[in-house]
BAMAR-6951 format. One record per residue (C-alpha): residue in one letter; y, z negated, x negated. Coordinates in steps of 0.02 Angstrom, whole numbers, plus 32768, in hexadecimal, padded with zeros to 4 digits. Layout:
BEGIN
AYZX...
//
This chain:
BEGIN
MDBAED7DD1633NDC0CD7F91575QDCA2D85D156DADCBFD8D514C9IDD3DD8941448PDDBDD907144BYDDD8D94E1367RDE36D9C01320SDDF1DA0C1271IDE57DA0111D8GDE4ADA79115CTDE46DB271193KDE9FDBBA1142QDF39DB85118FSDF9DDAE11158RDF56DA46117BVDFD6D9EC11CESE00ADA871244VDF60DA8E127AADF3AD9E91285FDFD3D9D212F5RE019DA65132AGE0CADA4512D2SE131DA84123CGE0BEDA3E11C2SE132D9A7119FWE0E6D8F21185RE17DD8BD1222DE0F7D926129FVE06BD8BC125ASE0D2D81E1274AE0F0D85B1330SE050D86C1346VE018D7F21317SE08FD773134BEE07BD7C2140DSDFC1D7BE1408ADF79D7171465ADED8D72F13BAIDEECD7A71347VDE2FD7B312CEFDE39D8241219ADDA1D84211D9RDD38D897116CRDCC9D92011BEGDC26D8E611C4CDC4AD8271176CDBC2D7BD11AEMDC59D71D119CSDCD5D7971216HDC2DD7AC1292VDC2AD70112C2VDCF0D6F312E2KDCF7D7831344RDC5BD72C1398LDC91D69013A5LDD40D69E13FALDCEDD71D1478GDC6CD6B814A0LDCFFD62014BDGDD30D6951536ADDC2D6D614D5NDDD4D79314B1PDE31D7B71406ADE7AD83E13DEVDDF6D86D1327YDE4ED8D512A8EDDBCD91A122BVDDF2D93A117CEDD94D9BA1113EDD71D9601075DDDD5D9D31005EDE5ED9AD1064EDE52D903106FSDEB9D8BA0FEBGDF56D9391030VDF46D8D110CFVDF1BD823108EEDFE2D833103CEE016D88410E1LDFE7D7C71133EE00ED75610AAAE0B8D7A110C8IE0A7D77A1187AE06ED6CE115CQE0F6D6AD10DFLE069D66C1058GE0B4D6940FB7NDFF9D6520F72GDF9AD6FE0FC4KDF0ED67B101FVDEF7D6EE1097EDE47D7161093LDDE3D7931117PDDBDD76E119CADE58D73111B0VDE74D6F71268FDF40D6F012C4IDF38D67C134AGDFD9D668139EGE03FD6E1133EAE01FD66E12A4LDF87D660121FFDF09D5F71263GDE8BD61711D1GDDC5D66611BBLDD34D64511DBEDD1FD58E118CRDDCDD55611E5VDD7FD5951292MDCDDD55E126FADD10D4B01236TDD90D49E12D9HDD15D4DE135CIDC95D457131FSDD15D3CC131DGDD5BD3FC13D4DDDFDD44D13ABLDDE6D50713D3VDDF8D505147APDE8DD4BF148DIDEF6D50E1422LDEC2D5AF1461KDEF1D5821518QDFA0D54C14CDADFA3D5FB1469GDF57D642151EADED8D69A14C7LDE6DD6281546WDE8BD60E1607LDE10D5A0162D
//
């Protein structure tokens, strides 16, 4: 039986960060949420690539938190994710997967790691799988 994937939308009339993370709206709140979760997917609403990442992780037995981002709020969210990942060159793209509190990558990295057989051990090590 499939379980529902928990998600929160970002990009409502309230501040996108306070809606998503129920914090004060600073990147520290986002950082705390990322570091406290075993697996989090930041995704565009309605994006097929985001759907693939979510379904793959769910199919492996992980139940990642999913944060769907509205198109008009994407640039602000990406900037916050880059600050969390400490990337100075701006390489975070959606869908962005954080595993064990660190940026893991996007669809291409998740799929390549899954095909090589290394994704399940990484998820186990992060505490996202209990198999």
